[in-house]
N, C-alpha and C positions, 0 to 999 in steps of 0.2 A: 184518572178524573181529576187529580190535583193538578198534575202537569199540564193538562189541556186548559184548566181553569188559568193557570199562571201565563200561558201563551197567550190567551185571549186578551189577559190584562196588558201584557206587554205590546201587543199590536194594535189593540183598540185605538189608541190615540192616533195612530199613523192611519188607520182606516177613516177616522172621524175627520181628519184633516185633509184626506183625499191626495195624499202625496203619491208619487209615481209608483207602480208596482216594484217589487223586489226582482222581477223577471224582466228580461228585455222583451220589447215588442218586436216582430218581425214584419218587416214590409218587403214583399215581392214584386218588383216591377219587371214586366216580361213583356217582349215584343214578339213578332212572327216572323218566321222565314227569313232570318239572316244571320249568316255568318259574321266572325268578327271584322267587317268592314268598318271599322271605327278609328278615330285618328289615335286613340290610346294603344291601339294595337298595331300601329305603324302605319296605317293606311293614309298616304299622303293625299290623295283625293277627297277623303272623308271631311265633311263638315259637322262634327259631331262635338261642340263644346261643352254641353251639360254632362255627357257622359266621359269625357275626356277629365273633366273638373272632379267628377265623382271618383274616377280612377285615382287621379293624384291624391285623393283623401283615403282612399282605402286600398283594397288588394285586387290585382288584376291576375286571374287564372288563365293560364295559357294552354293547359290541357283539359279543358273542359268539354263535356260529350253530352248529348241530349238522349243517349241510348238508343233512338230511334230517329229516322229522318222524316217523321211526319207528326201532324199535331196530336191526333187522338191517340196515338200508341205512346208518345212521349208523354201527354197527359195523364194517361192512364199508369203509366210508371209512376209517375210523381205522387198522385193522390192517393195510391196504394202502398207506396214504398217498397214495391216488388217489381220485379223485371216482367214487362208484360207478357211474354209467352209463358212464364210461370203460371198465369192465370188463364191462359188463352185469349189475351186481350191483344194479340199482335197484328190483328188484320184490322184496317182502318174502318172506322165508322161502323164497327159491329157490335151486338150486343148480347154478351155471353155471360151466363150466371157464374157468380164467383162464392165461394164457402163463406158462411158465416164467420169464420175465423180472421177474415182480412180486417185489419185496421187501418181506417182511412186518416189521413194526418189531421185534417179539420178535427174529427172526432176526438183525437188525442188532445189535442190542445183546448179544446171546448171542455172537455172532462177536467183538464187542469185549471179551468178558469179563465181561459181566454175568450176574448170576442173575435169571432172567425168570419172574416167577410172575403166575397169573391166578385171580383168586379173586370168581365164578367162570364168569361168563356169557361164552359165546362168540358164537353167533347169526350166524355169518358165512353170507353167500350164495354162496359158492364151492363148487365141487368139485373134488377132486384125484383124478386116476386113477380118475374115473368114480364117486367117492363123495363125500358132502358133508363138507366141509373140517372137521377136528377140530382140537384144541389142539396136538397134537403137529406137525401138518403147516405150522403158522404159527410155531413156533420155542419156545413156552414150555417151560422146565424142568417145570414143574408147573401144573396147573389142576384147580380144583375146591375143596371148602370147606377142605380141610387145606393149601392151597398157601399158602406164606406165605414172606416174606424171611428169618426166623429160620432157616430151614433151608440157608442159603448158606453157602459155605467163610469161615472167618475172614478178614476183610479184603477180601473180595469185593464190588464194588459190587451193587446191585439195582436191577432195575425192577419195580415190584409194582403191581398193579391189584386194587383192592377194590370190590366193587360191591354195592349194595343194592336191593332191590324194594320196599322199606317205602313209597315214595310212587307205587308202580306204580298205573294206573286200576284193576287188580283188587282193590287192597286197600280200594276203598269199598264191595265188597258187604256185604250182611249177614253172611255166612258168614265172612269175612276180617276184617272190622271188630268183629263182633259182641262178641267176648270181650274187648275191650279197654276200650271207653268208652260204648258203646251203652246197656249197663244204668244208667248214671249219666249222663244227658246234662248235668247241671249243671255237671260236671267238665270238660267239654269247653274247648277253647281260645276256640272261638266258636260258643256254641250256635246251632243253626238260626234260631230267632226272632230272635236277635241279630245275625243276619248282617245288615251294614248294606246298603243299596242299592248303595253304591260299590263293595262286594265283588263283588256279582253283574254279571257282565259284561254290557254294554249289548245285546249279542247273544243273550243269555239272557231269558227270560222269568222272571217271579218265581213260581216254584211252591215248593210244599213241598218235591219231591224234589230241586230244584236247590239250594235251601237246604241241605236234607241232605247232599248231595253237598259242596257248599263246605265245610261245617262238618267232614266227615270229613276232607277234604282237608287242612285246616289241622292237625287231629290228627295225620294221616300225615306232614306235613311236620315236626312237632315230633319224632314218633318217628325219622324218618330223620337229624334233626340230633342226637340223643342217639347214634345209631348212630356219626356222624362223630366225635363226641366221643369214642367208645370208640376208634376206630381211631388218633385223635390222640394218646391217653393210652397206647396201646401203643407208639406210635412213641417216645414219650418214654421211655417204661421201658425200651425195648430198647437206649437209648444212641446210636441212630443218626440222631435228629433234627437233630444240628448239621450233618450231613453230606447232608442229604436236602431237595429240592425237592418242595414238596407242592403237587399240582393238585387242585382239587374242581371238577367240573363234573357236568351232568346229560346223560343221552343225547340228550334233545330235549325240546320244551316239552308241556305238558299239565296234567292229565289229564283236564280234563272236555271235554264235546264242544265242538268247533271249536278244540281245542288240538292233541293228538296226530293225526296223520295229515293236518294242515294245514299248507300252506306258508307262512302268513302267520305273524308273529312269534310268536303264541301257540302255534305248533307247532313253530318253530325256534329261537327266541332263548333261550338257555341262560345260567344263572349259570357264571361261571368265574371262581374266586378261586386264586391262585399264591402261596405263601410260600416265600420265599428265606430259608435260613439265614444267619447273618453272615458265614460262610465264604465264601458263594456271591452275596451281595448285589451284588458288582460286576457280576454277569450281569444283574442287574434292570432292566429298562427305565424310565425317569423318569415318574412319573405327572404328572398334571395338577395344577401348582401344589402339588405334593407333597402331594396329597389322597388318595393311594392309588388313584386312579380312572384307568383307561386306557381311551381312548375309540376306539383303533384296532380296524378289522375284524378280526376272526378267525374262521376256520371249523374244522370238525374235520379237514378235508384237511390243515391245516397243523400239526396237533399233533405228529405224529410227527417233521416236519422240524425244528420248535421243540425238542423234547426232544433230538433227535440234534444239532443245533447248540449246546446247553446242554453236551452232553456232550462235545463235540468230534470227534463222529463224521463221517464223509464222508455228506453226504445223497445217495441213490442218484439217479442222473439220471432215473429214469422217475417217481419221486414228483411230484406235482403241487403240493403244499403250498408256502407260503412260511414259511420259519423267522422266526417274530415275536419270539424270543427269542434271546439269544447274540450272539456277535460277528458284526456285518455283518446285523443282523436287517433283514427286509424287511417294508414294509408293503404291504397290498392296497388297490386301489380299491374293489373289491366282492366280495361272496360270491356264489357261484353255489349256488343251492339247487333241490332236485330231488324229485320222488315220481313212484312209479310205482304198480304194483299193491299196493294193502294188503289182506292177508287175500284175501277172494273179489271184491274191487272194484276193476275197473280205472279209472285216472284218470292220465293223462300230464299234469304240471304242471312247468313250470321258470319259476326266476325269479332277478331280478338285485337284490341288496340292498346300497344303498350307507348312507351314514350318515343320509341324510335323505329316502329315497325307496325304495318299494318296487315293482318292475316285474313283473308276472306275466304268463305266457302259458299259458292253458288250452288244451291241444291236446283236451280232451273237454268242452268247454262245454256239451254237451247233456245232461250228467250234472251233478246238483247236487252241491255239497260233502257234502250229508249223504245219502249213499246209505245203503241198508239193510244196513249192517254188522251181522252177527248178534252179534259179541263185545261192541262197546260198548252194543248194545241189552240184551245179556245182564248185563252186570256194572255198569253206569252207569244208575241208576234216572232220572238227570236226561235221558238221552238219549230215553227213551221218553215222560217227560213234556212235553219240549220239542216232541217230534214230534205228541203228542196235541193241544197247545196250537196248534201251526200249523194241524192239520186242523180244529180247532173255531174258527179265525178269531180266535184270541185273541193272535197275535203282530202286533207292527208290521212295517213295511217292513223294517228293519234285521234284527229276530229272523227273518223270513220267508226271507230270501235264503238262507239255509244250506239250504234244502230245494228251491230252486227252480235251473233251469238257469242257467248263467253267462254272461258275455260272454268271447270269446276273450282279451281284454286287460284287465289291471287296473292303474290307477295310483295310488299312494298317496302324499301327503306325509307322511311318518311324522313330521315335527317338529311339525306339527298335529294328527295323527291316528295316535298310537302304536298303537291296537287295529286299523286299517286298517278304518274302518266307513265311510268317504266315498271311493268310487271314483271319480276324476276322469273316467273315461270314462261313468261312469253317471250322475252327477249335474250335470255343469255345462255347460249348452247353449251354443251359439252361438260368438261371439268370446272370451268369457270362457273356456270349454274350450279353445278354441285356444291362448289364452295361457298356461295352466296346462299343457296338454300340451308345448308347446314348453319350457316351464320344467323339467317333471319328466323330458322326455327326455334332458336334459343331464346329464352325471355330473356329480358333487359338484365343486365349485371344487378341492378338495384333490388330486384325481386328477392334475392337472397337476404337482403338486409331487413325487410319487412315482413317477413313471416311468410306471407302469401297462402296459397292453397297446396303448396307442394308441387305445382307444376313446374317442368322444366322447358316445356316448348309451347308455343302459341297454339299448335296443332293439338296437343295433349290437353290444353286448357279448356279449348273449344268442346273437344269430347267430353271433359269433366262436367261444363255446364250443361250439353244435353242431358247428361246422364244424373246430374246431381240429385242425391236423395232428399225427398221432400220439396225440391223445386225443379223438377224434370221440365225440360223444354217442350211444351205441348204444341208448338208450331210444327213439329214434324206429323201431326196428324191432321190431314186436309180437312178444309173448312167444313165442307157438307157433311163429311163423316164425323167432325166433331159435333155438329148439332144432333146428329142421330145417338152418338155414344153418351151425350150428356142429358139426354131427355128425362132421366129420373136422378141425376145428381149434377156434378158440374165436371167440365173435363179436368180441371185440377184435380179432383177427388179421383176421377176414373183412371188416368195416367198413373198417378202415383200410387195407386193400388194394385197395378199389374205386377207381376212377378219381376224380379230384377232381369231374369235371362231373356225374358220376353222384350222388355223395354230396350235392353242391349241389343237385342236382335234388330229391332227397328233402327236403333240408331246407326248400327253397322251396315244395315242395307241402304239407308240413306245416304251415307257419306260414300258408300262405294257407288251408288248410282249417280252422284254428283260427277263421277270421273270415269264412268264405265266406258269399256272398250269391248271390241270383239272377244278378247280374251277372258272376260268376265261373263260371258254367255252361261256357261255351265251354272256358275253360283246364282245367277238370276233367274234361271229356270227352275232350280230348287225353289228359290224364295217366292216365287209365283205360285207354288202350291202350299205356302204358309198357311195356318190357320187365321193368323192377324189379318184382317184387311188393310192395316197400313203397312205392313211389311209388303203384303202384293202390290199396294199402290207404289211404293218405291221400288220395287223389282220392275213394274211396268215402266216407271219412270228412267230407270236404268237402260231399259231396251230402247227408249225415246231417244236417250243422249248417245247409247252406242251408235244407233243410225242404221242404214239399210245394209251396211256391210254385215251385221249381225244377223244373218239370214237364219240361223239357226234357232232364233228366238220366236220366229213368226208363228210357229205350232202353239206355243205357250201364250202367245197374245191373243190369237184366235180363241182359245179357252176362256180367257178372261173378258172376252165380250159378253159373257152370260154371268159374269161375276155378281154376287149379291149386293156388293156396294157400287154404287153409281160413280162414284170418285175413280174407282179402280177401272171400271168400263172406258171411262172418258180418257184417261191416259192410255190404255191398251188401244184405243179406237184410232187415236192420233198416231201413235207409234206404227200401227198397221197402214195407216196411210203413206207413210213413207216407205213401205213395203210393197206398194202397188196394190193394195187391198182397198181403196176407197170406197169400192161398191159395198164392202162388208162393213166399213167403219162409219161412212156417213149417216146410215139409218140409226145405228147406234146412238149417236152424238145427237141427231134431232130428236130423238125419244127421251133423252135425260134433259135436254132442253125444256121439253113439255113437262115431263113427269117428275123430274127431280126437285130436291127443295130448292131453295133459291140460290143456294152456294153451288149445288150441284150444276144447276142449270147455267150459271155464270161460267163455271169449268168448261162446260161442255160449248158454249158459245165462243170461249175463248180458242178452245181447239179447233173448232170450225174454222174461225178467221185464221189460225194460225197456218192450216193446211193450205189456205189461199194465199196468205203472205208469203209463205215459203215456195210457193210455186208447184206445189204437190197436186193441188186440184185448182183449176180455172177459179178466179174470184168471182166471175158470174156465176157459175155453178154453184158456188157456196152462198151467193145471195138468193139464188133461187130456191135453196132448201131451208136458208135461215128464217126462222118465224119473224116476222115484222114488229112484233111486241113480246117483249121478254120482261119478266118481273124483275125489280131491283136494279142493279148495276148492270145487268145484261142489258138493257136499253142503250147503254152508251155504246156496247161492242157494237151494235147495229149502226149507231151513229158513226163510229171509227170506219167501218166498211163504206159506208158513204162519202165520208168526208176527206178521210186520209188515206190517200191511195198513191 
C-alpha cells in the first residue's frame, strides 16, 4: 500500500500537467491491394513521394508478408495475433466461432490504458455469440469514418488504424477511375501506350486492357500516396508525432490478376515502413549497414506481438506471432502462408517462404489458379483480356499456366526468380532436378542461427505447421463439414481435441492426395473407409487428382456417393464424372446444391461447373441441371457459367 501511494505521488504531477504518456503511441496507416510498387522499393515508374520520404526517415522491410492474399483473412490474422487457419478464419468473408481465450490486440491495448480507434475497415471472419464479429467485439473504443485519436483523453496513449481503399482492385473500373484522369490520359503518371514491357509482368500478355489497368494502377498508387501524406501531416499538426511510432503497410499484394488471391509473392509480399521518433529510436532494430533496410522475415501474425512488445505489454500466450520489434525481439526462419476459399471459389494452398525460397503445396491442383471468379472478371478488364488471349492461343507457356491445372508441389529459388516463374518441379528434369530439389528443400542457412523450430526443410516445416500442437491448421477440414463439426463448440476446439494419431492421418492423406497418382490407389481406397469424414474427403480428392487412369478407385468412389458427409459426396461425385459416371454423379451434386448447408451447396455448384469447364459434361447440360438460384456465393457460380465461357 505504501509503495502504491509513493508511486501515485511520484506520477501525479505529470498526470496533472497532461504530459505525453510514458509509452509510445502506435499509428498504423494501411492501404489495400498493393505490392511494393513504390519509389522507395526501387520502382522507377512509381510516384510516391510521401512514402519515399517516410522510408527515408524510418526502416524499410523487404521481406514482409501478409500471411494471406486477401483482405478478410489477412485482417483476421492481424486482429487475433494468430494464423487464420488455426482458428478456422481462412475462408474469405466467413463467419466462424472462436474460443473465448482469443485475445484481440485492441482489447490488450485498451486494457493497458490506450485509446484504440479503427478508421474504418473491419472485415473479420469471426462470429461471436452467433453473429459476425463487429468492432465493439474486438475492443475498439471507436470505429468508422469519424474514429480518431484526437478524441482521446489528454495524455492518454493511442493505438490508431487508418485505412484507404484508393489502391483497391475495384478502383480500376471505368466507374471508379473515370472521373479522375480517364478524360485526360496525357496527365497520367504512366499513359497506357508508354507502359514499358518491363512493367507488364511476364505472366501477362501485352494487351491494351492490361496496359490500361497497369496505367490506372500507378495513378491509384499515386493517389494513395497523397492520402498517406495527409495522415502524416495531420499527425504532425496534432503534436503527437514525436511520441508516435508509425507503421505503413498494405493488406496484401495486388491488384492485377495473379496478384491478390495468389499465394506467390505478387499476392503476399507487402511494403512495410516503420518510423520511430527520436524519443523511441532506442527501440528500433539496426538496419543493414545503416541503409534503413531490414531484411528479416516478418508476417502479419507478428505485428500485434511486435506492437505489444514495443509498448511494454505482456504478449498473450495464445498469440502465435514473434515480436520482431522491441526488447528481446525474435526473428523467424520462415513465413507460413495460406489461402482458402476466395469469394465463390475453393482452393486450399499452403506455403513456406524463407528469404530465398518458396515452397508451395497445392491441395487443389486439379483447379487452375485462374478460376472463373466473377468479381475480378467484373472489375478488372485485364482479367477478361488475359483469358480471351489464352483461349485464342496467344499466350506463351508462362502466361498460359494461370489458366491450367497445377502440380501439387511448387519450388522456387526466389533469389534468381523473384516473380516465381520457373518452378523447379516443373522445369528441371533428371539429376539436375534432383540436385535443385535437395537444395531448395533445405531451409536457409540463417535458420540455424535463430533457433527456429528445429525444421530442416521447407517440406518438414509445412507439415509441422499443419500438425502444430495447440495450433493445428483447421483448413484441412472442408468448410461445409466445419460448420457441422463446430455446432456445439468451435472448429479450433474440435480439431485440437482430436487424438494426435487421427489428426496425423488427416494431414498425411491430404498431403498424399495433393500429388496422388495411380500408384497411390490402394492407400486411397483404404482411406475411403476411414471413420473420419475429413480423411474420406481427402481420399476422394486424391482420386480426383489421380484422374481417370486410376480406374481401380471407381468402386470406392461409388460407395462414397452415399457418404454421411455432403462434402465427401461432392468430391466423390466430381471424381466419378471423370470416370464416365456422370449419370450417377450429377443427381448427387444437384441434391447437395439444394439440401446441403450454404458451403456444401457452394462446393457442389463448383463441382458441377468444373465438370462442364473440364469438358467432362457439356456445359449446356450443366446449365440445364444447375438451379437458377443458389444461396450465398453459389449465385456467383451461376453468373460465371453464363458470363465467363
